[in-house]
BAFI-3210 file (N, C-alpha, C; in Angstrom, 3 decimals, decimal comma, padded with zeros to 6 digits):
// residues 291
n [1|2|3|4|5|6|7|8|9|10|11|12|13|14|15|16|17|18|19|20|21|22|23|24|25|26|27|28|29|30|31|32|33|34|35|36|37|38|39|40|41|42|43|44|45|46|47|48|49|50|51|52|53|54|55|56|57|58|59|60|61|62|63|64|65|66|67|68|69|70|71|72|73|74|75|76|77|78|79|80|81|82|83|84|85|86|87|88|89|90|91|92|93|94|95|96|97|98|99|100|101|102|103|104|105|106|107|108|109|110|111|112|113|114|115|116|117|118|119|120|121|122|123|124|125|126|127|128|129|130|131|132|133|134|135|136|137|138|139|140|141|142|143|144|145|146|147|148|149|150|151|152|153|154|155|156|157|158|159|160|161|162|163|164|165|166|167|168|169|170|171|172|173|174|175|176|177|178|179|180|181|182|183|184|185|186|187|188|189|190|191|192|193|194|195|196|197|198|199|200|201|202|203|204|205|206|207|208|209|210|211|212|213|214|215|216|217|218|219|220|221|222|223|224|225|226|227|228|229|230|231|232|233|234|235|236|237|238|239|240|241|242|243|244|245|246|247|248|249|250|251|252|253|254|255|256|257|258|259|260|261|262|263|264|265|266|267|268|269|270|271|272|273|274|275|276|277|278|279|280|281|282|283|284|285|286|287|288|289|290|291]
n.u [006,662|004,419|001,563|001,397|003,962|005,440|004,387|005,308|008,037|008,088|007,254|009,343|011,386|010,498|010,843|013,653|014,547|013,928|015,701|015,189|014,422|011,677|008,489|005,355|001,830|-001,163|-004,658|-007,760|-010,615|-013,111|-012,991|-010,770|-008,515|-005,025|-001,729|001,814|004,958|007,345|005,379|004,952|006,924|008,250|007,798|008,792|006,248|005,883|004,048|001,955|000,844|-001,111|-003,449|-004,241|-004,759|-006,913|-008,814|-009,237|-010,386|-012,905|-013,944|-014,156|-016,018|-018,234|-018,862|-019,837|-018,076|-016,539|-017,042|-016,976|-017,314|-016,424|-014,970|-011,586|-009,211|-006,493|-003,409|-001,047|001,583|004,046|003,654|003,822|006,584|006,463|005,434|003,000|-000,472|-001,702|000,780|002,324|000,939|000,249|-001,337|-003,565|-006,156|-009,339|-010,728|-012,773|-012,543|-012,935|-012,401|-009,732|-008,836|-009,357|-007,453|-005,122|-005,062|-005,579|-003,536|-001,480|-001,011|000,985|000,676|-002,119|-002,494|-001,123|-002,713|-004,914|-003,727|-003,218|-005,835|-006,988|-005,095|-002,183|-002,391|-005,092|-005,316|-003,539|-004,802|-007,138|-006,190|-005,179|-007,566|-008,757|-007,348|-004,819|-002,000|000,655|000,816|001,710|001,985|004,413|005,010|004,173|003,853|005,415|007,184|008,434|009,782|011,443|013,287|014,568|015,833|017,552|019,137|020,400|021,929|020,899|021,387|020,079|021,231|022,762|021,201|021,558|023,676|024,579|025,492|024,518|021,755|021,434|021,471|019,149|016,554|013,932|013,683|013,907|012,112|011,759|011,893|010,188|006,987|005,094|004,280|003,023|002,970|000,848|-000,859|-001,632|-003,103|-005,121|-006,368|-007,362|-009,089|-010,935|-012,042|-013,346|-015,169|-016,960|-016,310|-014,802|-016,142|-019,565|-022,239|-023,075|-020,707|-018,750|-019,039|-018,293|-015,635|-014,445|-014,856|-013,270|-010,718|-010,482|-009,702|-007,057|-004,399|-002,190|-001,072|001,012|002,095|000,700|-001,764|-000,790|-000,370|-002,806|-004,205|-006,958|-010,150|-012,386|-011,568|-011,175|-008,952|-008,073|-006,118|-003,107|-000,091|003,367|006,380|009,863|013,370|014,837|012,673|009,667|006,301|003,039|-000,343|-003,494|-006,825|-008,039|-010,574|-012,652|-014,842|-016,403|-016,953|-014,892|-012,633|-009,666|-007,229|-004,149|-000,781|002,274|005,630|008,688|012,287|014,905|018,110|019,468|019,927|018,682|016,187|014,302|013,119|011,812|011,497|011,426|009,058|007,256|007,545|006,007|003,313|003,573|004,256|002,013|000,034|000,820|000,356|-002,441|-003,506|-002,826|-004,404|-006,932|-006,904]
n.v [001,692|000,796|002,438|001,854|000,916|003,242|004,671|003,150|003,673|006,390|006,302|004,856|006,684|008,789|007,687|007,347|009,993|010,925|009,633|007,007|003,474|001,663|-000,053|-000,617|-000,971|-000,480|-000,408|-000,367|-000,498|-001,318|-002,172|-003,782|-003,267|-002,774|-001,705|-001,800|-001,578|-003,731|-005,290|-007,807|-008,185|-009,280|-007,562|-005,845|-005,009|-003,257|-000,792|-000,821|-003,284|-003,123|-002,704|-005,290|-006,262|-004,657|-005,186|-007,880|-007,791|-006,592|-008,412|-010,700|-009,706|-009,384|-012,005|-012,761|-013,551|-011,946|-009,218|-005,984|-003,852|-004,632|-003,984|-003,156|-003,385|-001,304|-001,330|000,948|000,278|-001,577|-001,031|-000,894|000,555|003,851|006,876|008,031|008,214|005,688|004,711|006,787|007,763|008,117|006,988|004,413|002,995|002,496|001,025|000,261|-002,530|-001,654|001,059|000,949|000,007|002,266|004,067|002,671|002,974|005,763|007,277|005,537|003,969|002,002|000,574|000,319|-001,271|-003,590|-004,478|-005,275|-007,315|-009,066|-009,653|-010,838|-012,586|-013,720|-015,943|-015,958|-013,579|-014,171|-016,434|-015,264|-013,592|-015,542|-016,852|-014,923|-015,174|-014,134|-015,200|-014,642|-012,772|-012,237|-012,349|-012,321|-011,285|-009,131|-005,535|-004,703|-006,823|-006,614|-004,128|-004,809|-006,470|-004,564|-003,002|-004,945|-005,599|-003,216|-003,137|-001,888|000,818|003,671|005,676|004,244|003,589|005,335|004,446|002,976|000,318|-000,916|-000,583|-002,160|-004,733|-005,095|-007,083|-006,361|-005,167|-007,117|-009,007|-011,743|-012,291|-010,845|-009,140|-009,285|-008,747|-008,266|-005,579|-006,024|-007,798|-006,268|-004,211|-005,801|-006,597|-004,107|-003,482|-005,536|-004,808|-002,434|-003,420|-004,739|-007,364|-008,277|-007,679|-007,263|-004,765|-002,815|-003,219|-003,192|-000,564|000,826|000,010|001,079|003,794|004,092|003,635|005,936|007,874|008,479|010,427|011,432|013,298|013,554|011,781|009,543|010,978|013,479|013,447|013,922|016,565|017,643|018,925|017,396|014,815|011,821|010,311|007,373|005,593|003,838|004,371|003,273|002,973|002,587|002,471|003,820|002,939|003,891|003,796|003,588|002,582|002,664|003,858|005,707|007,905|009,291|012,037|011,275|008,649|006,888|004,502|003,614|001,380|001,622|000,782|001,615|001,066|001,951|002,306|004,127|005,409|006,957|007,166|009,113|010,433|012,356|012,931|014,643|014,549|011,840|011,055|012,578|011,361|009,097|009,955|011,211|009,095|007,470|009,154|009,348|006,717|006,373|008,374|007,273|004,952|006,113|007,330]
n.w [-033,044|-030,496|-028,941|-026,186|-025,699|-026,034|-023,912|-021,734|-021,963|-021,338|-018,674|-017,478|-017,941|-016,336|-013,796|-013,817|-014,063|-011,552|-009,967|-009,201|-009,336|-010,707|-010,507|-012,064|-012,345|-014,084|-014,437|-016,174|-014,403|-015,250|-017,952|-018,086|-019,559|-019,566|-018,534|-017,999|-016,172|-015,405|-014,152|-013,006|-011,212|-008,162|-005,178|-002,135|000,046|002,192|003,949|002,154|002,258|004,114|002,772|002,058|004,565|005,621|003,695|004,147|006,707|006,148|004,321|005,909|007,706|006,034|005,591|007,968|009,932|011,516|013,681|012,770|014,452|016,876|020,014|020,937|023,437|024,137|025,334|026,877|026,609|024,657|021,936|018,321|016,512|015,058|013,349|013,652|014,754|016,999|017,589|018,524|020,633|024,171|026,152|027,412|025,358|023,679|020,908|018,030|015,713|013,074|013,323|013,978|011,530|009,973|011,028|010,349|007,619|007,052|008,376|008,242|010,547|012,471|014,865|015,049|012,796|013,599|015,713|014,266|012,742|014,844|015,632|013,376|012,203|010,504|008,821|008,078|006,596|004,502|003,424|002,531|000,484|-001,259|-001,859|-003,411|-005,670|-005,660|-005,638|-005,243|-003,342|-000,160|003,353|005,897|008,327|011,103|011,561|013,750|013,895|011,439|011,687|013,757|012,486|010,929|012,891|013,974|011,722|011,319|013,495|015,738|015,422|014,399|012,772|011,056|008,937|006,905|005,553|002,604|002,404|004,699|004,336|002,083|003,085|004,489|005,592|005,368|002,944|001,103|-001,029|-000,825|001,823|003,353|003,748|000,782|-002,725|-006,079|-008,503|-010,336|-008,941|-006,744|-007,961|-008,933|-006,566|-005,664|-007,784|-007,451|-004,999|-005,742|-007,522|-005,978|-005,336|-003,273|-000,901|-000,705|-001,025|001,867|003,262|001,290|000,387|002,711|002,993|000,666|001,171|003,446|002,341|000,955|002,701|003,211|004,491|003,156|000,393|-001,350|-003,136|-005,062|-005,420|-006,119|-008,802|-009,904|-009,751|-009,373|-008,569|-009,115|-009,452|-007,840|-005,591|-004,076|-001,755|-000,615|000,958|001,179|002,959|003,439|004,287|001,460|-000,050|-001,628|-002,015|-003,558|-003,837|-005,423|-006,298|-008,989|-009,721|-012,144|-013,078|-015,238|-014,865|-015,284|-013,950|-012,377|-011,382|-009,790|-009,156|-007,764|-007,255|-005,861|-005,702|-004,330|-005,304|-003,512|000,050|001,489|003,653|002,958|-000,124|-002,347|-005,147|-005,717|-004,435|-005,974|-008,435|-008,326|-008,543|-011,049|-012,795|-012,498|-013,541|-016,235|-017,010|-016,523|-018,172|-020,649|-020,650|-020,649|-023,086]
ca.u [006,458|003,022|001,280|001,734|005,424|005,889|004,003|006,253|009,308|007,905|007,207|010,714|012,153|010,080|011,539|015,092|014,761|013,787|016,734|014,641|013,929|010,295|007,570|004,016|000,745|-002,380|-005,728|-009,121|-011,363|-014,316|-012,716|-009,652|-007,347|-003,966|-000,349|002,706|006,421|007,720|004,131|004,963|008,098|007,949|008,286|008,429|005,086|005,879|002,706|000,920|000,193|-002,283|-004,601|-004,647|-005,243|-008,250|-009,713|-009,575|-011,336|-014,244|-014,435|-014,570|-017,244|-019,335|-019,173|-020,353|-017,047|-015,945|-017,839|-016,029|-017,532|-015,917|-013,965|-010,280|-008,493|-005,143|-002,558|-000,106|002,919|004,177|003,147|004,758|007,162|005,841|005,418|001,629|-001,539|-001,514|002,206|002,939|000,085|000,859|-002,257|-004,396|-007,299|-010,253|-011,264|-013,315|-011,697|-012,988|-011,712|-008,312|-008,588|-009,310|-006,146|-004,083|-005,033|-005,542|-002,216|-000,555|-000,712|001,517|000,075|-003,475|-002,369|-000,738|-003,882|-005,713|-003,010|-003,447|-007,240|-007,339|-004,086|-001,500|-002,906|-006,383|-005,060|-002,948|-005,821|-008,063|-005,555|-005,154|-008,931|-009,043|-006,486|-003,569|-001,158|002,004|000,664|001,907|002,530|005,177|005,300|003,457|004,684|006,433|008,201|009,197|010,717|012,453|014,365|015,326|016,725|018,593|020,047|021,176|022,623|020,357|021,871|019,277|022,071|023,337|020,299|022,016|024,801|024,049|025,851|023,579|020,433|021,428|021,290|017,911|015,588|012,651|013,702|014,069|010,759|011,697|012,021|009,280|005,674|005,378|003,261|003,448|002,070|-000,359|-001,770|-002,194|-004,187|-006,226|-007,076|-008,115|-010,195|-011,943|-012,742|-014,226|-016,226|-017,755|-015,975|-014,208|-017,288|-020,626|-023,175|-022,616|-019,314|-017,939|-019,090|-017,513|-014,220|-013,986|-014,797|-012,097|-009,520|-010,438|-009,401|-005,618|-004,035|-001,040|-001,391|002,245|002,554|-000,243|-002,731|-000,122|-000,464|-004,188|-004,584|-008,231|-011,175|-013,411|-010,961|-010,996|-007,861|-008,073|-004,914|-002,297|001,346|004,278|007,718|010,965|014,590|014,959|011,425|008,487|005,266|001,629|-001,318|-004,814|-007,807|-008,297|-011,934|-012,956|-016,269|-017,126|-017,155|-013,670|-012,033|-008,380|-006,400|-002,735|000,182|003,615|006,633|009,971|013,454|015,814|019,545|019,885|019,336|018,079|014,791|013,488|013,418|010,554|011,405|011,031|007,629|006,518|007,617|004,901|002,161|003,838|004,183|000,611|-000,716|001,164|-000,319|-003,897|-003,792|-002,743|-005,581|-008,091|-006,806]
ca.v [001,576|000,894|003,513|001,432|000,853|004,617|005,027|002,500|004,413|007,643|005,958|004,512|007,930|009,550|007,087|007,632|011,422|011,137|008,880|005,765|002,429|001,484|-000,980|-000,030|-001,584|000,323|-001,133|000,136|-001,441|-001,786|-002,846|-004,700|-002,787|-002,528|-001,561|-001,808|-001,651|-004,664|-005,557|-009,093|-008,231|-009,420|-006,369|-005,716|-004,128|-002,291|-000,515|-001,103|-004,542|-002,823|-002,895|-006,689|-006,414|-004,086|-005,917|-009,122|-007,456|-006,369|-009,668|-011,530|-009,121|-009,669|-013,423|-012,976|-014,192|-010,923|-008,009|-004,870|-002,912|-005,224|-003,118|-003,708|-002,625|-001,022|-000,858|002,011|-000,260|-002,640|-000,626|-000,918|001,869|004,598|008,322|008,528|007,444|005,050|004,460|007,917|008,162|007,713|006,397|003,293|003,420|001,434|001,335|-000,875|-003,052|-000,825|002,319|000,624|-000,043|003,649|004,616|001,964|003,519|007,225|007,793|004,395|003,676|000,641|-000,100|-000,062|-002,406|-004,789|-004,961|-006,009|-008,574|-009,942|-010,067|-011,647|-013,606|-013,724|-017,030|-015,555|-012,589|-014,862|-017,288|-014,385|-013,196|-016,715|-017,076|-013,930|-015,461|-013,376|-016,262|-014,136|-011,762|-013,049|-011,678|-013,193|-010,625|-007,927|-004,338|-004,684|-007,815|-006,041|-003,112|-005,492|-006,912|-003,378|-002,673|-005,977|-005,512|-001,979|-003,300|-000,963|002,180|004,315|006,436|003,318|003,447|006,207|003,738|002,096|-001,075|-001,412|-000,658|-003,269|-006,019|-005,118|-008,115|-005,707|-004,739|-008,326|-009,546|-013,164|-012,426|-009,919|-009,091|-009,106|-008,906|-007,694|-004,483|-006,535|-008,374|-005,203|-003,561|-006,764|-006,484|-002,852|-003,606|-006,413|-004,006|-001,469|-004,151|-005,438|-008,787|-008,609|-007,662|-006,503|-003,958|-001,777|-003,430|-002,698|000,903|001,305|-000,231|002,072|005,092|004,043|003,780|007,302|008,811|008,620|011,831|011,867|013,637|013,961|010,750|009,228|012,059|014,639|013,350|014,173|017,725|018,158|018,812|016,414|013,487|011,248|009,341|006,593|004,775|003,505|004,496|002,392|003,575|002,019|003,072|003,846|002,532|004,759|003,126|003,853|001,920|003,238|003,935|007,058|007,940|010,507|012,368|010,613|007,255|006,103|004,049|003,026|000,902|001,875|000,446|002,085|000,687|002,533|002,246|005,224|005,184|007,684|006,747|010,270|010,241|013,318|012,975|015,061|014,124|010,433|011,040|013,127|010,439|008,139|010,587|011,471|007,829|007,050|010,012|008,920|005,446|006,569|009,121|006,332|004,085|006,911|007,663]
ca.w [-031,597|-030,108|-027,991|-024,831|-025,592|-025,823|-022,549|-020,814|-022,035|-020,591|-017,250|-017,083|-017,924|-015,158|-012,657|-013,912|-013,795|-010,107|-009,267|-008,650|-010,210|-010,325|-011,155|-012,102|-013,106|-014,093|-015,122|-016,207|-013,567|-015,924|-019,225|-017,941|-020,292|-018,584|-018,987|-016,844|-016,241|-014,345|-013,424|-012,313|-010,350|-006,743|-004,481|-000,716|000,043|003,302|004,461|001,150|002,621|004,929|001,902|002,201|005,936|005,798|002,796|004,846|007,771|005,607|003,732|007,040|008,241|005,110|005,728|009,314|010,753|012,383|013,881|012,654|015,556|018,116|020,633|021,285|024,453|023,646|026,427|026,519|026,335|023,663|020,624|017,201|016,227|013,975|013,566|013,620|015,372|018,298|017,812|019,237|021,746|025,437|027,118|026,991|024,559|023,255|019,587|017,292|014,640|011,866|013,584|013,816|010,087|009,500|011,391|009,603|006,264|006,981|008,762|008,211|011,945|012,584|016,017|014,647|011,883|014,336|016,447|013,282|012,483|016,000|015,665|012,208|011,983|009,211|007,984|007,525|005,549|003,357|002,816|001,821|-000,764|-002,138|-002,311|-004,446|-006,811|-005,533|-005,097|-004,958|-002,296|001,044|004,539|006,783|009,599|011,499|011,449|014,805|013,520|010,318|012,177|014,572|011,581|010,534|014,017|014,065|010,583|011,482|014,773|016,720|015,197|013,354|011,841|010,078|007,797|005,822|004,938|001,561|002,658|005,703|003,701|001,124|003,751|005,253|005,198|005,066|001,541|000,291|-001,162|-000,476|003,268|004,024|003,111|-000,634|-003,754|-007,362|-008,884|-010,977|-007,950|-005,911|-008,708|-008,996|-005,292|-005,660|-008,737|-006,832|-003,989|-006,402|-008,228|-004,952|-005,337|-001,978|000,018|-001,379|-000,254|002,790|003,637|000,187|000,412|003,849|002,707|-000,316|001,852|004,320|001,515|000,455|003,784|003,459|004,698|002,364|-000,992|-002,031|-004,063|-006,125|-005,639|-006,700|-010,253|-010,327|-008,936|-009,853|-007,537|-009,471|-009,576|-006,505|-005,472|-002,834|-001,842|000,558|000,765|001,903|003,003|004,202|003,739|-000,015|-000,706|-001,608|-002,794|-003,313|-004,694|-005,190|-007,378|-009,487|-010,256|-012,890|-013,050|-016,326|-014,492|-015,455|-012,686|-012,735|-010,274|-010,084|-008,105|-008,109|-006,258|-006,259|-004,810|-004,643|-005,169|-002,322|001,329|002,157|004,050|002,229|-001,555|-002,974|-006,551|-005,731|-004,129|-007,109|-009,566|-008,216|-009,164|-012,465|-013,535|-012,486|-014,460|-017,591|-017,264|-016,588|-019,407|-021,763|-020,611|-021,016|-024,515]
c.u [004,976|002,833|001,682|003,243|005,991|005,551|004,961|007,603|009,213|007,884|008,606|011,575|011,785|010,747|013,020|015,388|014,693|014,828|016,233|014,496|012,502|009,567|006,166|003,061|-000,474|-003,416|-007,038|-009,994|-012,537|-014,053|-011,614|-008,423|-006,265|-002,641|000,554|004,171|006,838|006,538|004,154|006,210|007,658|008,593|007,954|007,335|005,104|004,430|001,603|000,185|-000,999|-003,564|-005,145|-005,295|-006,670|-009,261|-010,153|-010,578|-012,749|-014,798|-014,924|-015,880|-018,436|-019,771|-019,726|-019,361|-016,400|-016,933|-016,896|-016,195|-017,009|-014,835|-012,684|-009,647|-007,024|-004,294|-001,560|001,255|002,872|003,702|004,244|005,349|006,454|005,744|004,017|000,716|-001,208|-000,043|002,883|002,078|000,528|-000,047|-003,021|-005,625|-008,184|-010,889|-011,845|-012,327|-011,735|-012,382|-010,192|-007,949|-008,495|-007,963|-005,024|-003,954|-004,799|-004,169|-001,173|-000,074|-000,273|000,930|-001,348|-003,434|-002,031|-001,878|-004,835|-005,051|-003,275|-004,874|-007,576|-006,390|-003,487|-002,095|-004,229|-006,201|-004,502|-003,964|-006,829|-007,473|-005,514|-006,537|-009,370|-008,175|-005,154|-002,522|000,262|001,984|000,665|002,526|003,244|005,401|004,369|004,377|005,753|007,542|009,063|010,220|011,754|013,597|015,209|016,312|017,872|019,614|020,903|021,948|022,187|020,785|021,066|020,108|022,668|022,475|020,584|023,190|024,251|024,356|024,917|022,195|020,350|021,175|019,980|016,958|014,252|012,563|013,830|012,710|010,652|011,693|011,078|007,919|005,826|004,138|003,879|002,525|000,765|-001,352|-002,378|-003,291|-005,383|-007,044|-007,936|-009,301|-011,305|-012,729|-013,750|-015,340|-017,109|-017,490|-015,300|-015,297|-018,356|-021,375|-022,521|-021,161|-018,371|-017,889|-018,230|-016,019|-013,690|-013,891|-013,570|-010,817|-009,400|-010,028|-007,911|-005,221|-002,978|-001,444|-000,179|002,783|001,529|-001,170|-002,102|-000,176|-001,828|-004,760|-005,862|-009,302|-012,188|-012,843|-010,648|-009,879|-007,938|-006,838|-004,240|-000,830|002,094|005,669|008,638|012,236|014,753|013,676|010,343|007,473|003,935|000,795|-002,689|-005,690|-008,058|-009,657|-012,235|-014,454|-017,077|-017,348|-015,944|-013,033|-010,778|-007,622|-004,937|-001,885|001,572|004,559|007,982|011,059|014,458|017,269|020,064|019,211|018,728|016,615|013,863|013,955|012,131|010,408|010,980|009,549|006,816|006,501|006,486|003,648|002,356|003,699|002,742|-000,210|-000,434|000,394|-001,823|-004,285|-003,777|-003,950|-006,829|-008,086|-007,302]
c.v [001,732|002,014|003,117|001,292|002,249|005,078|004,417|003,197|005,716|007,388|005,643|005,762|008,781|009,008|007,486|009,089|011,731|010,369|007,612|004,731|002,130|000,423|-000,393|-000,950|-000,702|-000,408|-000,369|-000,889|-002,050|-002,536|-003,892|-004,301|-002,372|-002,280|-001,531|-001,788|-002,554|-005,115|-006,826|-009,283|-008,351|-008,256|-006,454|-004,666|-003,046|-002,042|-000,643|-002,396|-004,319|-002,859|-004,313|-006,917|-005,885|-004,752|-007,224|-008,868|-007,343|-007,602|-010,607|-011,022|-009,458|-011,125|-013,762|-013,605|-013,234|-009,779|-006,812|-003,821|-003,444|-004,342|-003,872|-002,805|-002,518|-000,503|000,189|001,464|-001,286|-002,295|-000,652|000,471|002,527|006,054|008,897|007,679|006,898|004,815|005,582|008,404|007,486|006,902|005,217|003,825|002,215|001,859|000,079|-001,335|-002,135|000,556|002,114|000,566|001,368|004,289|003,977|002,499|005,018|007,791|006,682|004,011|002,209|-000,120|-000,550|-001,268|-003,682|-005,342|-005,713|-007,330|-009,558|-010,495|-011,046|-012,821|-013,531|-014,774|-016,654|-014,543|-013,271|-015,749|-016,454|-013,954|-014,363|-016,998|-016,095|-014,124|-014,756|-014,269|-015,811|-013,040|-012,472|-012,211|-012,688|-012,571|-009,438|-006,727|-004,312|-005,689|-007,302|-005,042|-003,697|-005,982|-005,727|-002,993|-003,676|-005,828|-004,251|-001,990|-002,249|000,472|002,838|005,071|005,547|003,183|004,463|005,584|002,780|000,622|-001,697|-001,586|-001,865|-004,612|-006,119|-006,199|-007,509|-005,229|-005,921|-009,010|-011,048|-013,381|-011,515|-009,977|-008,654|-009,253|-008,473|-006,523|-004,983|-007,083|-007,308|-004,456|-004,508|-006,727|-005,230|-002,919|-004,471|-005,676|-003,080|-002,152|-004,955|-006,939|-009,224|-008,686|-006,779|-005,570|-002,942|-001,973|-002,957|-001,184|001,456|001,121|000,795|003,460|005,178|004,276|005,175|008,325|008,996|010,095|012,328|012,134|013,949|012,913|010,546|010,400|013,282|014,624|013,707|015,353|018,401|017,935|017,719|015,027|012,990|010,213|008,688|005,702|004,516|003,590|003,373|002,975|002,769|002,654|002,775|003,464|003,586|004,136|003,837|003,073|002,496|003,199|005,404|007,040|009,304|010,781|011,719|009,126|006,376|005,777|003,250|002,636|001,039|001,469|000,835|001,762|001,217|002,266|003,288|004,786|005,832|007,116|007,918|009,985|011,136|013,412|013,363|014,598|012,673|010,283|011,482|012,180|009,419|008,709|010,816|010,202|007,341|007,867|009,622|007,654|005,627|007,355|008,193|005,419|004,854|007,256|006,511]
c.w [-031,272|-029,099|-026,581|-024,646|-025,350|-024,410|-021,542|-020,815|-021,246|-019,086|-016,732|-017,002|-016,707|-013,898|-012,667|-013,584|-012,304|-009,302|-008,617|-009,750|-009,773|-011,115|-011,037|-012,822|-012,969|-014,923|-015,052|-015,496|-014,316|-017,230|-019,118|-018,730|-019,302|-019,278|-017,769|-017,204|-015,091|-013,519|-012,591|-011,451|-008,894|-005,995|-002,999|-000,601|001,114|003,732|003,412|001,496|003,551|004,090|002,045|003,562|006,089|004,867|003,447|005,958|007,219|004,904|004,837|007,647|007,347|005,174|007,115|010,266|011,750|012,501|013,807|013,746|016,885|018,729|020,991|022,336|024,050|024,797|025,949|026,109|025,197|022,269|019,563|016,985|015,051|014,346|013,660|014,490|016,738|018,619|018,583|020,402|023,042|026,350|026,523|026,258|024,258|021,937|018,964|016,225|013,427|012,095|013,556|012,337|009,505|009,818|010,581|008,186|006,279|007,305|008,847|009,611|012,088|013,760|015,694|013,724|012,641|015,177|015,518|012,916|013,624|016,001|014,543|011,994|010,588|008,281|007,336|006,404|004,306|002,649|002,032|000,487|-001,749|-002,709|-003,382|-005,681|-006,779|-004,882|-004,773|-003,897|-000,958|002,156|005,417|008,156|009,833|011,334|012,530|014,496|012,374|010,824|013,129|013,686|011,132|011,637|014,111|012,947|010,621|012,792|015,790|016,556|014,081|012,326|010,768|008,836|006,694|005,076|003,880|001,791|003,688|005,086|002,775|001,786|004,539|004,723|004,796|003,624|000,582|000,154|-000,910|001,031|004,046|003,341|001,662|-001,514|-005,079|-007,680|-009,506|-009,945|-007,045|-006,665|-008,848|-007,706|-005,263|-006,614|-008,154|-005,758|-004,665|-007,201|-007,263|-004,919|-004,044|-000,927|-000,601|-000,427|000,659|003,197|002,531|000,154|001,540|003,608|001,715|000,320|002,746|003,515|000,906|001,486|004,055|003,513|003,719|000,907|-001,831|-003,001|-005,168|-006,440|-006,289|-008,226|-010,804|-009,539|-009,416|-008,782|-007,836|-009,749|-008,169|-006,541|-004,097|-002,868|-000,519|000,182|001,482|001,839|003,904|003,656|002,246|-000,743|-000,535|-002,559|-002,626|-004,325|-004,387|-006,416|-007,695|-010,173|-010,873|-012,883|-014,175|-016,058|-014,678|-014,120|-013,007|-011,465|-010,670|-008,890|-008,585|-006,951|-006,724|-005,222|-005,270|-004,517|-003,891|-001,075|002,095|002,481|003,240|000,782|-002,299|-004,415|-006,654|-005,412|-005,344|-008,294|-009,535|-008,867|-010,651|-013,294|-013,605|-013,477|-015,914|-017,952|-017,418|-017,830|-020,611|-021,811|-021,032|-022,495|-025,381]
res [m|t|a|h|a|a|t|r|r|r|i|t|a|a|f|a|d|a|g|v|t|g|q|l|h|a|a|d|i|d|t|g|t|a|l|g|v|g|s|d|t|l|v|p|t|a|s|v|h|k|l|c|l|v|a|t|l|y|r|q|a|s|l|g|l|v|d|p|a|r|p|v|d|i|p|a|e|g|r|a|p|g|a|t|g|l|s|v|m|r|d|a|a|r|l|s|l|r|d|l|a|s|l|a|v|a|v|s|d|n|t|a|a|d|l|l|w|d|a|l|g|l|d|t|v|n|a|t|m|t|g|l|g|l|t|r|t|h|a|v|q|t|m|r|e|l|f|a|t|v|r|e|d|a|h|g|e|p|a|a|l|t|d|p|a|v|v|a|r|l|r|a|l|d|p|t|r|t|n|r|s|t|p|r|e|i|t|a|l|l|a|a|v|w|r|d|e|v|c|p|g|e|y|g|e|e|l|r|a|l|l|g|r|q|a|w|g|h|r|l|a|a|g|f|p|f|d|d|v|r|v|s|g|k|t|g|s|l|p|t|l|r|h|e|a|g|v|v|e|y|p|d|g|g|r|y|a|v|a|v|f|t|r|a|a|s|t|d|v|t|l|p|a|a|d|a|a|i|g|a|a|a|r|i|a|v|d|a|l|r|a]
***
């Protein structure tokens, strides 16, 4: 058995022990060495697709097509559902495009993301991904449209989302009917950001700093509990789905892009073991690449 085959077995076992199935891809950003489990499986991206959104904003800015400091007026009504940020705020506001991007990443603000979708357009985001060679990374809906399908498929009953039969029919969980990508393509996007291939200079630096501001540390970052290891990333969550993709940077200069997508057998909203499995699987993969 090769070393990477043994690593893949350990990753699969970590998923199984947590009661989830999962796909993972991890790559050394500088050498290209990589390993994965189901790396080319098409997956529903949920809020991980906000990586594509903010990367497009900064690429457009670097090309002189968008001013990231452009202010956006935000009415109090008509906001996307969500538990954070503008989605739960009550009053009208005004923020720049790049401050909306910060909210979309730091607290996964769905309203902030939708304002960016409105400003940039789905077609522009998709064309940007295609231009980067990510031909299987595609958005078909905004966050408000995604959650509208969840409400429709649950017949407007939030309690129905604990019913496995209802969850099984959610279009938001079907990668052929919602925003989608593969673990390999998401790590390719992150590697391109860290190599200044998406946007160079100050825009690249600002984008990487933005991706380092995520508030949640219970998934990917939990696998790297060291003060001198930096983890930048973006989570994604929907019924039974828990994802995160990001970059792990070591003090010796090692940089690793990792994408982990999971689906739980249980419909429980709170599953700490499933969250922890993302960090555990990522750590196994990065340790193998560093070895």
